[in-house]
C-alpha positions in Angstrom: 21.2 -5.0 65.5 23.2 -2.7 67.8 23.2 -3.5 71.5 23.6 -1.0 74.3 25.7 -2.3 77.2 23.7 -1.9 80.5 25.8 -1.9 83.7 24.2 -3.3 86.8 25.2 -4.9 90.1 24.6 -7.9 92.3 26.1 -6.7 95.6 29.8 -6.1 94.9 29.7 -8.0 91.5 29.7 -5.8 88.5 27.5 -7.2 85.7 26.7 -5.9 82.2 23.6 -6.7 80.1 23.0 -6.2 76.4 19.9 -4.2 75.5 18.1 -4.5 72.2 15.5 -1.9 71.3 12.6 -2.3 68.8 12.0 0.2 66.1 8.8 1.4 67.6 7.1 1.4 71.0 7.8 -1.9 72.7 5.0 -4.3 73.2 6.6 -5.8 76.3 10.0 -6.1 78.0 11.7 -9.5 77.8 14.6 -10.6 79.9 16.9 -13.1 78.1 19.0 -15.5 80.1 21.9 -17.0 78.2 23.6 -20.4 78.4 26.2 -21.5 80.9 28.7 -19.9 78.5 27.1 -16.5 79.2 26.2 -14.3 76.2 27.0 -15.9 72.9 26.2 -15.0 69.2 23.4 -17.5 69.2 21.7 -15.9 72.3 22.3 -12.4 71.0 20.7 -13.4 67.7 17.6 -14.4 69.6 17.5 -11.1 71.5 17.8 -9.3 68.1 14.8 -11.3 66.8 12.8 -10.3 69.8 13.5 -6.6 69.1 12.6 -7.1 65.5 9.3 -8.6 66.7 8.6 -5.4 68.7 10.0 -6.3 72.2 12.5 -4.6 74.4 15.0 -7.3 75.2 17.9 -7.4 77.7 20.4 -10.2 77.7 21.4 -10.9 81.3 24.9 -11.5 82.6 25.5 -14.5 84.9 29.1 -13.9 85.9 30.4 -10.5 85.1 32.9 -12.0 82.6 33.0 -14.2 79.5 34.2 -17.7 80.3 37.4 -18.9 78.4 35.9 -22.2 77.6 33.3 -24.7 78.7 35.3 -25.9 81.8 35.7 -22.3 82.8 32.0 -21.7 82.5 31.3 -24.7 84.7 33.6 -23.2 87.4 31.9 -19.9 87.1 28.4 -21.5 87.3 29.5 -23.4 90.4 30.1 -20.2 92.2 26.4 -19.2 92.0 24.2 -22.1 91.1 24.6 -24.7 94.0 23.1 -22.3 96.6 19.5 -21.4 95.5 19.5 -18.2 97.5 22.7 -17.0 95.8 21.5 -18.1 92.4 18.2 -16.4 92.6 19.8 -13.2 94.0 21.9 -13.0 90.9 18.9 -13.6 88.7 16.8 -10.9 90.5 19.6 -8.4 89.8 18.9 -8.9 86.1 15.2 -8.3 86.6 15.9 -5.0 88.3 18.2 -4.0 85.5 15.5 -4.5 82.9 12.7 -2.8 84.8 15.0 0.2 85.6 15.2 1.0 81.9 13.1 4.0 81.0 11.6 2.2 78.0 10.4 -0.6 80.3 8.3 1.7 82.4 4.7 0.3 82.5 5.4 -2.6 80.2 4.4 -6.1 80.9 7.4 -8.4 81.6 8.5 -11.8 80.2 11.6 -13.9 80.4 13.2 -16.5 78.2 16.3 -18.6 78.7 18.5 -21.2 77.0 20.2 -24.2 78.8 21.3 -22.8 82.2 19.2 -19.7 81.2 16.1 -22.0 80.8 16.7 -23.2 84.4 17.1 -19.6 85.5 13.8 -18.4 84.2 12.0 -21.3 85.8 13.8 -20.5 89.1 12.4 -16.9 88.9 8.9 -18.2 88.0 9.0 -20.6 91.0 9.5 -17.7 93.4 6.7 -15.6 91.8 8.7 -13.1 89.8 6.3 -10.6 88.1 6.4 -12.1 84.6 3.4 -12.6 82.4 5.1 -15.4 80.5 8.3 -17.4 80.7 9.8 -19.7 78.1 12.6 -22.2 78.7 14.5 -23.7 75.8 16.4 -26.9 76.5 16.6 -25.8 80.1 17.4 -27.9 83.2 14.1 -28.6 85.1 15.4 -29.5 88.5 15.5 -27.2 91.5 16.3 -27.3 95.2 13.4 -24.9 96.0 10.2 -26.3 94.4 7.3 -23.9 93.9 4.7 -23.7 96.6 1.0 -23.8 95.6 -0.2 -20.6 94.0 3.4 -19.2 93.9 3.8 -19.2 90.1 1.9 -16.4 88.3 3.5 -16.6 84.9 2.3 -18.6 81.9 5.0 -21.2 81.3 6.3 -22.7 78.0 9.0 -25.4 78.2 10.6 -26.5 75.0 12.6 -29.7 75.6 14.6 -32.2 73.5 13.4 -35.6 74.4 16.8 -37.1 73.8 18.5 -34.5 76.1 20.9 -36.6 78.3 21.1 -33.7 80.8 17.4 -33.8 81.4 16.2 -37.4 81.7 12.6 -38.3 81.6 12.6 -38.8 85.4 13.4 -35.1 85.7 10.7 -34.3 83.2 8.1 -36.2 85.2 9.2 -34.7 88.5 8.8 -31.2 86.9 5.3 -32.0 85.7 4.3 -33.1 89.1 5.9 -30.1 90.7 4.0 -27.8 88.3 0.7 -29.5 88.9 1.2 -29.4 92.7 1.9 -25.7 92.4 -1.2 -25.1 90.2 0.9 -23.6 87.4 -0.3 -22.8 83.9 2.2 -24.7 81.8 2.7 -26.0 78.3 5.4 -28.6 77.7 6.7 -29.2 74.1 8.9 -32.2 73.7 10.8 -32.9 70.4 11.6 -36.6 69.7 15.2 -37.4 69.0 16.4 -33.9 69.8 19.3 -33.3 72.2 20.4 -30.5 74.5 21.3 -27.1 73.0 19.0 -27.5 69.9 18.7 -23.7 69.3 22.5 -23.1 68.9 23.8 -23.7 65.4 27.4 -23.2 66.4 29.6 -26.4 66.1 30.1 -28.2 69.4 32.3 -31.0 70.7 29.9 -31.8 73.5 28.1 -35.1 72.6 25.1 -34.0 74.7 24.3 -31.1 72.4 23.2 -30.9 68.8 21.5 -28.2 66.8 18.1 -29.1 65.4 16.7 -26.6 62.9 13.2 -27.9 63.1 13.0 -27.8 66.9 14.6 -24.4 66.8 12.0 -23.0 64.4 9.0 -24.7 66.1 10.0 -23.7 69.7 10.6 -20.1 68.7 7.2 -20.0 66.9 5.6 -21.4 70.0 7.1 -18.7 72.1 6.0 -16.0 69.7 2.4 -17.4 69.6 2.3 -17.4 73.4 3.5 -13.8 73.5 0.9 -12.8 70.9 -1.7 -14.3 73.2 -0.6 -12.8 76.5 0.5 -9.4 75.1 -2.4 -8.9 72.7 
């Protein structure tokens, strides 16, 4: 799959997304938020799979640069994530970049995300972004701006590793309660014994993360089934 680099802005910050086009007319336009490491081969492979399935897919850019390593990515994330207004402003810039593409005109919208990207798509859903569906893969579930009743319009799919030390069960329960209070339409898939980062087959030294081929397959299939339903 060949990606086209799409330049966009968040204020004075120059960003660049990666656009993957399907062979035929797109069924929908899907925004893909990467991990805290920004775009990686694993995330780009998922965007390619979306294009192969008939979707126009844009991989968003969190920082405007590629972090040198995990510590550098944490520093980059700390510049935007602690303040919800700053964070959501950066995320909305990616939404505008997607909808500004000529091929996206008139298409329904969806968003998916991995790790920090999973948190990102839920942040956008919480403020009522115009997505038909949102899927979070091993995403963080906490927020400083909980959704208000009736605010979430997207169908939500959350795919979570039950052994994820970054998202303890207390955070899971708090998320469920928030979604119920907001009146959201949500599905939550939890995979026993599965850690954080279960969709990324690349080796890692982080003990919190581990690839799980079964959870990767099942979560992706669940997302495709949801898309089949909402974009039929």
